[in-house]
C-alpha positions as CSV (number, residue, x, y, z in Angstrom):
1,M,0.0,0.0,0.0
2,K,1.3,3.4,-0.9
3,L,-0.3,6.3,1.1
4,T,-0.8,9.2,-1.3
5,R,-2.4,11.7,1.1
6,L,-3.1,12.1,4.8
7,T,-5.5,14.8,6.0
8,L,-5.8,15.7,9.7
9,H,-9.1,16.9,11.1
10,H,-9.5,18.5,14.5
11,L,-12.9,17.7,16.0
12,R,-14.4,19.2,19.1
13,M,-17.7,17.7,20.4
14,N,-19.9,18.8,23.2
15,L,-20.4,16.0,25.7
16,K,-24.0,15.0,26.6
17,S,-23.0,15.5,30.3
18,P,-19.8,16.8,31.9
19,F,-17.0,14.3,32.6
20,E,-15.4,15.0,36.0
21,T,-12.3,13.5,37.7
22,S,-9.7,14.7,40.2
23,F,-8.1,16.5,37.2
24,G,-11.1,18.6,36.6
25,R,-14.4,18.8,34.7
26,I,-14.7,18.9,30.9
27,T,-17.8,19.6,28.8
28,T,-16.2,19.1,25.4
29,R,-14.0,16.4,23.8
30,D,-11.2,17.2,21.4
31,C,-9.8,14.5,19.1
32,V,-7.8,14.2,15.8
33,L,-9.3,12.3,12.9
34,V,-6.9,11.0,10.3
35,E,-8.1,10.6,6.7
36,A,-5.7,8.3,4.8
37,W,-5.8,7.9,0.9
38,S,-4.3,5.0,-1.0
39,N,-5.1,3.6,-4.5
40,G,-8.3,5.7,-4.7
41,L,-9.6,4.4,-1.4
42,V,-9.9,6.3,1.9
43,G,-9.6,5.0,5.4
44,W,-10.3,6.8,8.7
45,G,-8.6,6.6,12.1
46,E,-8.9,8.5,15.4
47,C,-6.3,9.6,17.8
48,V,-8.0,9.6,21.2
49,A,-5.6,11.9,23.0
50,D,-7.5,14.6,25.0
51,R,-7.1,18.3,24.9
52,D,-5.1,18.5,28.1
53,P,-2.5,16.2,29.7
54,G,-4.2,14.3,32.5
55,Y,-4.1,10.6,32.4
56,S,-1.3,10.8,29.7
57,Y,1.2,13.4,28.7
58,E,0.0,13.2,25.1
59,T,-2.6,15.8,24.0
60,A,-4.6,16.3,20.8
61,G,-2.1,19.2,20.0
62,T,1.0,17.1,20.5
63,A,-0.5,14.2,18.5
64,W,-1.3,16.7,15.7
65,H,2.3,17.9,15.7
66,V,3.8,14.4,15.6
67,L,1.4,13.3,12.9
68,K,1.8,16.4,10.7
69,D,5.5,17.1,11.1
70,F,7.0,13.6,11.6
71,L,4.9,10.6,10.7
72,A,3.0,11.9,7.6
73,P,6.2,13.1,5.9
74,A,7.9,9.9,6.7
75,V,5.3,7.6,5.0
76,I,3.6,9.6,2.3
77,G,4.5,8.2,-1.1
78,R,6.3,5.1,0.3
79,E,5.2,1.5,-0.4
80,I,4.4,-0.2,2.9
81,T,3.2,-3.8,2.7
82,S,3.1,-4.8,6.4
83,P,3.1,-3.2,9.8
84,L,6.8,-4.3,10.2
85,E,7.7,-2.1,7.3
86,F,6.0,0.8,9.0
87,K,7.9,0.5,12.3
88,P,11.2,2.0,11.1
89,Y,9.4,5.2,10.0
90,C,8.2,5.8,13.6
91,G,11.4,5.3,15.5
92,K,14.3,7.6,16.5
93,G,15.8,7.4,13.0
94,A,12.5,8.5,11.3
95,R,14.2,11.7,10.0
96,A,16.6,9.5,8.0
97,F,13.6,8.4,5.9
98,Y,12.4,11.9,5.0
99,G,12.6,13.2,1.4
């Protein structure tokens, strides 16, 4: 499979009822939707990181940054036929695969 395009979508949804923990109370949910194109087909994925760091240090903003500036440039236009072939593009040496 060769990814030809990745489009990121920021989505903010109002919750039906507030969600409250010791970290605070939230009334909206932020997430990043990923639209991936290959061979005329489209697939969708979701990054479930929240708006603020709470349970995890990852946020919708940091996920957006990593997807846009690191992972997408590392994989767009490359032929990837298995998850094992994808792994090197995600590691410390990912920059070596750019361009």
